[in-house]
C-alpha positions in Angstrom: 0.0 0.0 0.0 2.7 2.4 0.9 4.6 1.8 -2.3 1.5 2.4 -4.3 1.0 5.7 -2.4 4.6 6.8 -3.0 4.6 10.0 -5.0 8.4 10.2 -5.5 8.2 8.0 -8.6 5.7 10.3 -10.3 2.0 10.8 -10.2 -0.2 8.2 -8.6 -3.8 7.3 -9.5 -6.8 8.1 -7.4 -7.1 6.4 -4.0 -10.0 4.3 -5.3 -7.8 2.9 -8.1 -5.0 2.2 -5.7 -7.4 0.6 -3.2 -8.8 -1.7 -5.9 -5.3 -2.6 -7.2 -4.0 -3.4 -3.7 -7.2 -5.2 -2.7 -8.3 -3.1 0.3 -11.1 -0.6 0.9 -10.6 3.1 0.4 -11.0 3.7 4.1 -8.2 1.2 4.9 -6.0 3.0 2.4 -6.9 6.4 4.0 -6.1 5.2 7.5 -2.8 3.7 6.5 -1.8 6.9 4.7 -2.9 8.9 7.8 -0.9 6.7 10.2 2.2 7.0 7.9 1.9 10.8 8.0 1.4 10.7 11.8 4.5 8.6 12.4 6.7 11.0 10.4 7.2 8.6 7.4 8.4 5.7 9.5 7.4 2.5 7.7 8.1 0.2 10.6 6.0 2.3 13.0 3.2 2.4 10.4 2.9 -1.3 9.9 3.6 -2.3 13.5 0.7 -3.1 15.8 -0.4 -0.2 18.0 0.4 -0.6 21.7 -2.6 -0.6 24.0 -3.3 2.6 25.9 -4.7 0.6 28.8 -3.6 -2.8 30.0 -6.2 -5.6 29.7 -8.5 -5.9 32.7 -7.9 -9.2 34.6 -10.9 -11.5 34.9 -12.6 -11.7 38.3 -13.1 -15.5 37.7 -10.0 -17.3 38.9 -9.7 -21.1 39.3 -10.8 -20.9 42.9 -13.8 -18.7 42.1 -14.8 -21.1 39.3 -14.6 -24.1 41.6 -16.7 -22.4 44.2 -19.3 -21.4 41.6 -19.5 -24.9 40.2 -19.8 -26.4 43.7 -22.6 -23.9 44.5 -24.4 -24.8 41.2 -24.1 -28.5 41.9 -25.4 -28.2 45.5 -29.1 -28.4 46.5 -31.0 -25.2 45.6 -32.3 -23.1 48.4 -35.6 -24.0 50.0 -38.6 -23.0 47.9 -36.8 -23.5 44.6 -36.7 -26.8 42.7 -33.5 -25.9 40.8 -30.8 -23.3 40.4 -31.3 -20.6 37.8 -28.5 -18.2 36.7 -30.3 -15.3 38.4 -30.7 -17.3 41.6 -27.0 -18.2 41.5 -26.2 -14.5 40.9 -28.1 -13.5 44.1 -26.3 -16.2 46.1 -22.9 -15.3 44.7 -23.5 -11.7 45.8 -24.2 -12.9 49.3 -21.0 -15.1 49.5 -18.1 -13.1 50.9 -15.3 -15.1 49.3 -16.7 -14.8 45.8 -16.6 -11.5 43.8 -20.0 -10.3 42.5 -20.6 -11.8 39.1 -23.2 -11.1 36.5 -25.6 -13.9 35.6 -24.1 -14.0 32.0 -20.6 -14.5 33.4 -21.9 -17.3 35.6 -23.5 -18.9 32.6 -20.3 -18.6 30.6 -18.3 -20.3 33.4 -20.8 -23.1 33.7 -21.0 -23.6 30.0 -17.3 -23.7 29.7 -17.2 -26.7 32.1 -20.3 -28.4 30.6 -22.2 -27.9 33.9 -25.8 -27.7 32.9 -28.5 -26.4 35.3 -31.4 -28.8 35.3 
């Protein structure tokens, strides 16, 4: 892309023609040209991956939390309920002091990952 955009060898075609020749969209071509200009013409900085501004957020679900969650899901449901539901598990996880508060969708993902089906 950068070679196709190089103007030192003479005139270049329109960006649409270059994008079609290179096999990318016009927007991708525009963004690469913009990044090339922002990096001061440094090719390696242009094609390198951008560093993340923020580090990734660690998951609140560790192995110990997962084991406690599965144990809770496999235990008897509270009185008045015939089975555990994700929302019921969410309420009981919020009451447990050694387990961080988890959303019912997170609980469902953990149980699905371990093939633990709520019946």
